[in-house]
C-alpha positions as CSV (number, residue, x, y, z in Angstrom):
1,X,0.0,0.0,0.0
2,X,1.3,3.4,-1.0
3,X,2.2,5.5,2.1
4,X,0.2,8.7,2.6
5,X,0.0,11.6,5.1
6,X,-3.4,13.2,5.9
7,X,-3.9,16.4,7.8
8,X,-7.5,16.7,9.2
9,X,-8.6,19.7,11.2
10,X,-11.5,18.7,13.4
11,X,-11.7,22.1,15.0
12,X,-9.7,25.4,15.2
13,X,-10.3,26.5,11.6
14,X,-12.7,29.2,10.5
15,X,-13.4,29.8,14.2
16,X,-11.7,31.1,17.3
17,X,-10.5,28.3,19.6
18,X,-11.5,24.6,19.7
19,X,-8.1,23.5,18.3
20,X,-7.9,19.9,17.4
21,X,-5.9,18.6,14.4
22,X,-5.6,14.9,13.5
23,X,-2.5,13.9,11.5
24,X,-3.0,10.5,9.9
25,X,0.3,8.9,9.0
26,X,-0.2,5.4,7.5
27,X,-1.7,3.4,10.4
28,X,-1.3,6.0,13.2
29,X,-3.4,9.1,14.1
30,X,-1.5,11.8,16.0
31,X,-3.9,14.3,17.7
32,X,-2.5,17.8,18.1
33,X,-4.2,19.8,20.9
34,X,-7.7,19.1,22.2
35,X,-9.3,22.5,22.9
36,X,-12.7,24.2,23.4
37,X,-14.2,27.6,22.3
38,X,-16.5,30.0,24.1
39,X,-20.0,30.2,22.7
40,X,-21.2,32.8,20.4
41,X,-24.0,35.1,21.6
42,X,-26.8,33.2,19.8
43,X,-25.8,30.0,21.7
44,X,-28.1,30.7,24.6
45,X,-27.2,28.9,27.8
46,X,-24.3,27.0,26.3
47,X,-21.2,27.0,28.5
48,X,-18.7,26.1,25.8
49,X,-18.2,24.1,22.6
50,X,-15.9,21.2,21.8
51,X,-15.1,19.5,18.5
52,X,-17.1,16.6,17.2
53,X,-14.9,13.5,17.6
54,X,-16.9,11.1,15.4
55,X,-13.9,10.5,13.0
56,X,-11.6,9.7,16.0
57,X,-14.2,7.3,17.4
58,X,-14.5,5.5,14.1
59,X,-10.7,5.1,14.1
60,X,-10.0,4.8,17.9
61,X,-7.7,1.8,17.5
62,X,-5.3,3.8,15.3
63,X,-4.9,6.8,17.7
64,X,-1.2,7.0,18.8
65,X,-1.7,9.8,21.4
66,X,-2.6,13.4,22.1
67,X,0.2,16.0,21.9
68,X,-0.5,19.4,23.6
69,X,1.2,22.7,22.8
70,X,0.3,24.7,25.9
71,X,-2.1,24.9,28.9
72,X,-4.8,27.3,27.7
73,X,-8.4,26.3,27.3
74,X,-8.3,26.5,23.5
75,X,-5.6,23.7,23.6
76,X,-6.6,21.5,26.5
77,X,-10.2,22.5,27.4
78,X,-11.9,19.5,25.6
79,X,-9.4,17.0,27.0
80,X,-11.7,15.8,29.9
81,X,-14.4,14.9,27.4
82,X,-12.0,13.3,25.0
83,X,-10.4,11.1,27.8
84,X,-13.9,10.0,29.0
85,X,-14.1,8.2,25.6
86,X,-10.5,7.4,24.7
87,X,-7.7,5.7,26.6
88,X,-4.5,7.0,24.8
89,X,-1.4,8.6,26.2
90,X,-1.2,12.4,26.5
91,X,2.0,14.3,26.1
92,X,2.8,17.9,27.1
93,X,5.2,20.1,29.1
94,X,5.3,19.9,32.9
95,X,3.0,22.9,33.4
96,X,0.7,21.9,30.5
97,X,0.2,18.4,32.0
98,X,-0.3,19.8,35.5
99,X,-3.1,22.1,34.2
100,X,-4.6,19.3,32.1
101,X,-4.7,17.1,35.2
102,X,-6.7,19.7,37.1
103,X,-9.3,19.7,34.3
104,X,-9.5,16.0,34.0
105,X,-9.7,15.4,37.7
106,X,-12.8,17.6,38.0
107,X,-14.6,15.7,35.3
108,X,-16.4,12.5,36.5
109,X,-16.0,10.7,33.1
110,X,-12.3,11.1,32.9
111,X,-11.2,11.5,36.6
112,X,-9.5,8.1,36.7
113,X,-7.3,8.7,33.6
114,X,-3.6,8.8,34.5
115,X,-1.6,8.2,31.3
116,X,0.1,11.6,31.2
117,X,3.6,12.0,29.9
118,X,5.8,15.0,30.6
119,X,8.1,16.2,27.7
120,X,10.4,19.1,27.1
121,X,12.2,20.7,24.2
122,X,14.8,17.9,24.2
123,X,12.3,15.1,24.1
124,X,12.1,12.7,21.1
125,X,9.3,10.1,20.9
126,X,9.8,7.5,18.2
127,X,6.8,5.7,16.7
128,X,6.6,3.4,13.8
129,X,5.8,6.0,11.1
130,X,6.9,9.2,12.7
131,X,9.2,10.8,15.3
132,X,7.7,13.5,17.5
133,X,9.9,16.4,18.8
134,X,9.1,19.8,20.3
135,X,10.5,23.3,20.3
136,X,10.0,26.2,22.7
137,X,7.7,29.1,21.7
138,X,6.7,32.4,23.3
139,X,3.1,32.8,24.5
140,X,1.3,34.1,27.6
141,X,1.9,30.9,29.5
142,X,5.2,29.2,30.3
143,X,6.4,26.1,28.6
144,X,4.5,26.6,25.3
145,X,5.7,24.2,22.7
146,X,5.5,23.8,19.0
147,X,5.2,20.2,17.7
148,X,7.2,18.5,14.9
149,X,6.1,15.2,13.3
150,X,9.0,13.8,11.3
151,X,7.7,11.6,8.5
152,X,9.4,10.0,5.5
153,X,8.1,12.8,3.4
154,X,9.4,15.6,5.6
155,X,8.4,17.4,8.8
156,X,4.9,18.5,9.7
157,X,5.2,21.4,12.1
158,X,2.3,22.7,14.3
159,X,3.2,26.0,15.9
160,X,0.4,26.2,18.5
161,X,-0.1,29.8,19.8
162,X,3.1,31.8,19.4
163,X,4.6,35.2,18.9
164,X,8.2,36.6,18.8
165,X,9.2,38.8,21.7
166,X,12.9,39.7,22.2
167,X,12.2,40.8,25.8
168,X,10.6,37.5,26.9
169,X,11.9,36.0,30.1
170,X,13.5,32.5,30.2
171,X,10.3,30.5,30.7
172,X,8.8,32.3,27.7
173,X,11.6,32.4,25.3
174,X,11.5,31.0,21.7
175,X,14.2,28.6,20.8
176,X,15.4,30.2,17.6
177,X,18.3,27.8,17.1
178,X,16.0,24.8,17.0
179,X,13.6,26.6,14.6
180,X,16.6,27.1,12.2
181,X,17.5,23.5,12.4
182,X,14.0,22.4,11.7
183,X,13.8,24.7,8.7
184,X,17.1,23.3,7.3
185,X,16.0,19.7,7.7
186,X,13.0,20.1,5.3
187,X,9.5,21.0,6.3
188,X,6.6,19.5,4.3
189,X,3.7,21.4,5.9
190,X,3.3,24.2,8.4
191,X,0.2,24.5,10.5
192,X,0.6,28.0,11.8
193,X,-1.3,30.2,14.3
194,X,-3.5,32.8,12.6
195,X,-5.3,34.4,15.6
196,X,-3.6,37.7,15.1
197,X,-3.0,37.6,11.4
198,X,-5.0,40.8,10.6
199,X,-2.6,42.9,12.8
200,X,0.0,44.7,10.6
201,X,1.7,46.1,13.7
202,X,4.1,44.3,16.0
203,X,2.5,43.5,19.4
204,X,3.8,45.5,22.3
205,X,6.5,43.6,24.1
206,X,5.6,42.2,27.6
207,X,8.0,44.4,29.4
208,X,6.1,47.5,28.3
209,X,2.8,45.8,29.2
210,X,4.2,45.1,32.7
211,X,5.1,48.8,33.0
212,X,1.6,49.8,32.0
213,X,0.1,47.6,34.7
214,X,2.6,49.0,37.2
215,X,1.7,52.6,36.5
216,X,-2.0,51.9,36.6
217,X,-1.7,50.4,40.1
218,X,0.7,53.1,41.3
219,X,-1.4,56.1,40.2
220,X,-4.8,54.9,41.4
221,X,-6.0,55.1,44.9
222,X,-9.2,53.1,44.5
223,X,-9.8,49.4,44.8
224,X,-8.7,47.6,41.6
225,X,-10.5,44.7,40.0
226,X,-8.4,42.9,37.4
227,X,-10.3,40.7,34.8
228,X,-7.8,38.2,33.5
229,X,-8.0,34.8,31.9
230,X,-7.2,32.1,34.6
231,X,-4.6,30.4,32.4
232,X,-2.8,33.6,31.4
233,X,0.1,32.9,33.8
234,X,2.2,35.8,32.4
235,X,-0.5,38.4,33.1
236,X,-1.1,37.0,36.6
237,X,2.6,37.3,37.3
238,X,2.5,41.0,36.1
239,X,-0.5,41.7,38.4
240,X,1.3,40.1,41.4
241,X,4.4,42.2,40.7
242,X,2.5,45.5,40.3
243,X,0.5,44.8,43.5
244,X,3.7,44.2,45.4
245,X,5.3,47.4,44.1
246,X,2.2,49.5,45.1
247,X,1.8,47.8,48.5
248,X,-1.5,46.1,47.7
249,X,-2.8,42.7,48.7
250,X,-4.3,40.3,46.0
251,X,-7.6,38.5,46.6
252,X,-8.3,35.5,44.3
253,X,-12.1,35.2,43.6
254,X,-12.6,31.5,43.0
255,X,-11.2,28.1,43.8
256,X,-10.4,27.3,40.1
257,X,-8.1,30.3,40.0
258,X,-6.5,29.3,43.3
259,X,-5.8,25.8,42.0
260,X,-4.1,27.2,38.8
261,X,-2.1,29.7,40.8
262,X,-1.0,27.1,43.3
263,X,-0.1,24.6,40.6
264,X,2.0,27.2,38.7
265,X,3.8,28.3,42.0
266,X,4.5,24.7,42.9
267,X,6.2,24.2,39.6
268,X,8.0,27.6,40.0
269,X,6.4,29.1,37.0
270,X,4.7,31.8,39.0
271,X,6.4,33.6,41.9
272,X,5.1,35.7,44.8
273,X,7.2,38.9,45.1
274,X,6.1,39.1,48.8
275,X,5.2,36.2,51.1
276,X,2.0,37.8,52.4
277,X,0.8,39.1,49.0
278,X,-2.2,36.9,48.8
279,X,-5.3,37.0,51.0
280,X,-7.9,34.2,51.0
281,X,-10.8,35.5,53.0
282,X,-13.3,38.3,52.2
283,X,-13.2,39.3,55.9
284,X,-9.5,40.1,55.4
285,X,-10.2,42.1,52.3
286,X,-12.9,44.2,54.1
287,X,-10.4,45.2,56.8
288,X,-8.0,46.8,54.2
289,X,-8.3,50.3,52.7
290,X,-9.5,50.2,49.0
291,X,-6.1,51.6,47.9
292,X,-4.4,48.5,49.4
293,X,-6.4,45.9,47.5
294,X,-6.5,44.1,44.1
295,X,-9.2,41.6,43.3
296,X,-8.2,39.1,40.5
297,X,-11.4,37.9,38.8
298,X,-11.7,35.0,36.4
299,X,-14.7,33.0,35.3
300,X,-15.8,29.6,34.1
301,X,-13.1,27.9,32.1
302,X,-11.0,31.0,32.7
303,X,-13.3,33.5,30.8
304,X,-13.7,36.6,33.1
305,X,-16.1,38.8,31.1
306,X,-19.4,37.1,32.3
307,X,-18.0,37.0,35.8
308,X,-17.7,40.8,35.7
309,X,-21.3,41.0,34.6
310,X,-22.4,39.1,37.6
311,X,-20.3,41.3,39.8
312,X,-22.1,44.4,38.5
313,X,-25.5,42.9,38.9
314,X,-24.7,41.5,42.4
315,X,-25.5,37.9,41.2
316,X,-22.2,36.5,42.4
317,X,-23.3,33.1,43.7
318,X,-19.8,31.8,44.5
319,X,-18.2,35.3,44.8
320,X,-19.6,37.6,47.5
321,X,-17.8,40.7,45.9
322,X,-19.7,43.1,43.8
323,X,-18.4,46.1,41.8
324,X,-19.1,49.4,43.6
325,X,-18.7,53.1,43.2
326,X,-15.1,54.2,42.8
327,X,-13.7,50.9,41.8
328,X,-11.3,50.6,38.8
329,X,-11.9,47.6,36.6
330,X,-8.9,46.7,34.5
331,X,-9.7,44.2,31.7
332,X,-6.2,42.7,31.3
333,X,-7.1,40.2,28.6
334,X,-7.8,40.4,24.9
335,X,-11.3,38.8,24.5
336,X,-12.1,36.4,21.7
337,X,-14.0,38.0,18.7
338,X,-17.1,36.1,19.7
339,X,-17.1,38.0,23.1
340,X,-16.9,41.6,21.6
341,X,-20.6,42.3,22.1
342,X,-20.4,40.9,25.6
343,X,-17.4,43.1,26.4
344,X,-19.2,46.3,25.2
345,X,-22.2,45.4,27.4
346,X,-19.9,44.6,30.4
347,X,-18.2,48.0,30.1
348,X,-21.6,49.7,30.1
349,X,-22.7,47.8,33.2
350,X,-19.5,48.7,35.0
351,X,-20.0,52.4,34.3
352,X,-23.6,52.1,35.5
353,X,-22.2,50.8,38.8
354,X,-20.3,54.1,39.1
355,X,-17.0,52.4,38.6
356,X,-14.2,53.1,36.0
357,X,-13.0,50.6,33.4
358,X,-9.8,50.3,31.5
359,X,-8.9,47.8,28.8
360,X,-5.2,47.1,28.1
361,X,-6.0,46.5,24.5
362,X,-7.5,50.1,24.2
363,X,-4.1,51.7,25.0
364,X,-1.5,49.2,23.8
365,X,-1.5,46.4,21.2
366,X,-1.3,43.3,23.4
367,X,-1.6,39.8,22.1
368,X,-0.1,36.4,22.8
369,X,-0.3,35.5,19.1
370,X,1.8,36.3,16.1
371,X,1.5,39.5,14.1
372,X,1.9,39.6,10.4
373,X,5.7,40.2,10.7
374,X,6.0,37.2,13.1
375,X,4.1,35.0,10.7
376,X,6.4,36.0,7.8
377,X,9.5,35.4,10.0
378,X,8.3,31.9,10.9
379,X,7.7,31.1,7.2
380,X,11.2,32.4,6.2
381,X,12.9,30.4,9.0
382,X,11.0,27.1,8.4
383,X,10.6,27.3,4.6
384,X,7.7,24.8,4.4
385,X,6.5,23.3,1.1
386,X,2.9,23.8,2.1
387,X,1.2,26.3,4.4
388,X,-2.0,25.5,6.3
389,X,-3.2,28.5,8.2
390,X,-5.1,27.3,11.4
391,X,-6.4,28.8,14.7
392,X,-8.6,31.6,13.5
393,X,-11.8,32.7,11.8
394,X,-11.9,32.6,8.0
395,X,-10.8,36.2,7.5
396,X,-7.8,35.6,9.8
397,X,-6.8,32.5,7.8
398,X,-7.2,34.5,4.6
399,X,-5.0,37.3,6.0
400,X,-2.4,34.7,6.9
401,X,-2.4,33.5,3.3
402,X,-2.0,37.1,2.1
403,X,1.1,37.8,4.2
404,X,2.6,34.5,3.1
405,X,2.2,35.5,-0.6
406,X,4.0,38.8,0.3
407,X,7.1,36.9,1.1
408,X,6.9,34.9,-2.2
409,X,5.0,31.8,-0.9
410,X,3.1,30.3,-3.9
411,X,-0.6,30.6,-3.7
412,X,-1.2,27.1,-5.0
413,X,0.7,25.7,-2.0
414,X,-1.6,27.4,0.6
415,X,-4.6,25.5,1.9
416,X,-7.3,27.2,3.9
417,X,-9.3,24.2,5.3
418,X,-12.7,23.9,6.8
419,X,-13.6,21.5,9.6
420,X,-13.4,17.9,8.4
421,X,-11.4,18.7,5.2
422,X,-8.8,16.1,4.5
423,X,-5.5,17.4,3.1
424,X,-3.7,14.3,1.6
425,X,0.0,14.1,0.5
426,X,1.2,11.0,-1.3
427,X,4.8,11.9,-1.9
428,X,4.1,13.9,-5.0
429,X,1.6,16.7,-4.2
430,X,-1.0,17.7,-1.6
431,X,-4.7,17.6,-2.6
432,X,-8.1,18.0,-0.9
433,X,-9.4,14.5,-0.5
434,X,-12.9,13.4,0.6
435,X,-13.8,15.0,3.9
436,X,-14.9,13.4,7.2
437,X,-17.7,14.2,9.6
438,X,-16.9,17.2,11.7
439,X,-18.8,19.9,13.6
440,X,-19.5,21.2,17.1
441,X,-20.6,19.5,20.3
442,X,-22.2,21.9,22.8
443,X,-21.7,21.6,26.5
444,X,-24.5,22.8,28.8
445,X,-23.9,22.0,32.5
446,X,-23.2,18.3,32.7
447,X,-24.9,17.7,29.3
448,X,-22.5,16.8,26.5
449,X,-23.9,17.0,23.0
450,X,-27.5,16.8,24.1
451,X,-28.2,20.4,22.9
452,X,-28.6,20.6,19.2
453,X,-29.8,23.2,16.7
454,X,-33.5,22.5,17.4
455,X,-33.0,23.2,21.2
456,X,-31.0,26.3,20.4
457,X,-33.8,27.5,18.1
458,X,-36.4,26.9,20.8
459,X,-34.3,28.8,23.3
460,X,-33.9,31.7,20.8
461,X,-37.7,31.8,20.3
462,X,-38.3,31.7,24.0
463,X,-35.9,34.5,24.5
464,X,-37.5,36.6,21.8
465,X,-41.3,35.9,21.9
466,X,-41.9,33.9,25.1
467,X,-44.2,31.0,25.8
468,X,-48.0,30.5,25.6
469,X,-49.4,27.5,27.6
470,X,-52.9,26.3,27.1
471,X,-54.6,23.8,29.4
472,X,-57.9,22.2,28.3
473,X,-60.0,19.5,30.1
474,X,-62.2,17.3,27.9
475,X,-64.6,14.4,28.1
476,X,-63.8,12.4,25.0
477,X,-66.6,9.9,25.5
478,X,-69.2,12.7,25.7
479,X,-67.3,14.8,23.1
480,X,-67.4,17.9,25.3
481,X,-65.0,20.5,26.6
482,X,-65.4,20.5,30.4
483,X,-64.3,24.0,31.1
484,X,-63.0,27.1,29.3
485,X,-59.3,26.7,28.4
486,X,-56.9,28.2,30.9
487,X,-54.1,30.2,29.4
488,X,-50.7,31.1,30.9
489,X,-48.2,33.4,29.2
490,X,-44.6,34.1,30.1
491,X,-42.4,36.6,28.2
492,X,-45.0,37.2,25.5
493,X,-47.5,39.8,26.7
494,X,-48.6,41.4,29.9
495,X,-51.8,39.4,30.6
496,X,-53.7,41.9,32.7
497,X,-53.4,44.5,30.0
498,X,-54.5,42.2,27.2
499,X,-57.6,40.5,28.6
500,X,-59.5,40.8,25.3
501,X,-56.7,39.0,23.4
502,X,-56.6,36.3,26.0
503,X,-60.4,35.8,25.8
504,X,-60.3,35.6,22.0
505,X,-57.4,33.1,22.2
506,X,-59.4,31.0,24.7
507,X,-62.4,30.9,22.3
508,X,-60.2,29.9,19.4
509,X,-58.7,27.0,21.4
510,X,-62.2,25.9,22.6
511,X,-63.5,25.9,19.0
512,X,-60.5,23.9,17.7
513,X,-60.8,21.3,20.5
514,X,-64.5,20.9,20.0
515,X,-64.1,20.5,16.3
516,X,-61.6,17.7,16.8
517,X,-63.9,16.0,19.4
518,X,-66.8,16.1,16.8
519,X,-64.5,14.5,14.2
520,X,-65.1,10.7,14.1
521,X,-61.4,10.1,13.5
522,X,-60.1,11.7,16.7
523,X,-56.3,11.8,17.0
524,X,-54.4,13.3,19.9
525,X,-51.5,14.5,17.7
526,X,-53.8,16.1,15.2
527,X,-55.7,17.9,18.1
528,X,-52.6,19.4,19.5
529,X,-51.2,20.5,16.1
530,X,-54.6,22.0,15.2
531,X,-54.6,24.0,18.4
532,X,-51.0,25.2,17.7
533,X,-51.7,26.2,14.1
534,X,-54.9,28.1,14.8
535,X,-53.5,29.8,17.9
536,X,-50.2,30.7,16.2
537,X,-51.9,32.2,13.2
538,X,-54.2,34.3,15.5
539,X,-51.4,35.5,17.8
540,X,-49.1,36.5,14.9
541,X,-52.0,38.4,13.2
542,X,-52.6,40.3,16.4
543,X,-49.0,40.8,17.7
544,X,-46.6,39.9,14.9
545,X,-44.9,37.6,17.4
546,X,-44.6,33.8,17.4
547,X,-44.3,32.5,20.9
548,X,-43.7,28.8,21.7
549,X,-47.2,27.3,22.1
550,X,-47.6,24.4,24.6
551,X,-51.1,22.8,24.5
552,X,-51.8,20.5,27.5
553,X,-54.9,18.4,27.1
554,X,-56.5,16.7,30.2
555,X,-59.0,14.0,29.8
556,X,-61.8,13.0,32.2
557,X,-62.5,9.3,32.6
558,X,-65.9,8.0,33.8
559,X,-65.6,5.2,36.3
560,X,-68.2,2.8,37.7
561,X,-71.2,4.2,39.6
562,X,-70.3,5.3,43.1
563,X,-66.7,6.3,42.1
564,X,-65.6,9.8,41.4
565,X,-64.3,10.8,38.1
566,X,-60.6,11.2,37.6
567,X,-58.4,13.1,35.1
568,X,-55.5,11.8,33.0
569,X,-53.1,14.3,31.7
570,X,-51.4,14.0,28.3
571,X,-48.2,15.9,28.2
572,X,-47.3,17.9,25.1
573,X,-45.1,16.1,22.6
574,X,-42.9,19.0,21.4
575,X,-43.7,22.1,19.5
576,X,-42.0,21.7,16.1
């Protein structure tokens, strides 16, 4: 059989986050990253989204392992759900594995998994059809790694999130010498970060960002609330340093953040400039003057924006702290594009609470991902035969392709894939082969994949037009409606001010039910659908709205003489 290499993005392309790339080399599948993404605004009630792993399930016996680039949610967030279904080894740097273990431990389905393997930039893992090596990159978390799969056709390089920053400290430095060696040894394909590919300007170096945070803390006398992604270890370190310089104490708002901070400190990837810098109790916080405090806020899976919203509306279930007059809220993260509307709403809510708000990204260009010049530098160093832009929405992948062409990269050798595309190389050229099943799996609470487009559509309708519940009691034997239909409405109209509409609706329901009772071929499904159709038409005509209509039909049964009648309810069977 002729040997082939297939590169299959199951997530992370034409979207922000959810990175998961399967590289199929003969009989082995190498999984690169296993991340999640945060939901878009129309995904009502959804906590986050992970890739559809149908292709991996169908080929589970061929999976060699999972190789992780870094410890952010877009790279490791889906791992607990993956490991609940697959028992394969997981490889990553010491900090990445430690953070992955925290996630996996908290998930019932994967909590017993323990096949984790720590690697570093000198590791070399030899398999039958490929050798896997790693190289250090610069990102907003220590020990970020790029991954190299060395095949008989050449190397396949996956950068993960990266940027170039000459001021980066030791734990964050890029290994330029190794990058040069990889480029000279022959790179077949480069899967390269596109998250910041639209940015023509070089990102501000982290030393200047640290100075910005220092001055913000030093020249403000109020309480400071910092919104920061829980896994952004670099930003947390900068906050700790600035707090120590301005004689402030830092309060961590939730246990998840405490676990991450403690894990990073244990591995000496995060340092306390002062021993007594952290305080753990709200009572200790209340004793301090506002000018002596910093509150570090993160949210579910590390996303802090929604947590800020709860603080402004005083709905902090697990966090007793609310934003109050005089506070300064520093948003020290660059939110995902899907969160932009939420960020604008959050800023408005903060101002309504009489607090001030600053965003680092408003004043300086901060990003943990490669600018256009960085992308071009990576291409010039690695000199791949094929470029596959990944990790970004379509316009970002397209921008990446554009900057590649600027340095002379041939357009025909650039592939902008969609989820499930199969890019196949047979030793001669790379082509798009037949695709595989791929998509999104939505996580809502403990539910995995049980929320689909129909449920989301219903949630959207409920949020826009509300619900209209009709309860009718009938005697089918006597073919009569026992009482006038009872109608309950939520989120549709104010009932007390629309009595005439409710009365008309009740009559329409009564007539529809009676008509079905008089029909010789009585059918429960037809009765409910008839009520929905007639009521929906009437309500749209009167209000130009389409609420979800739930008809509940109760039937009276006649028993033997001397016994009271009883009612049997028939629950509604959906509203589609």
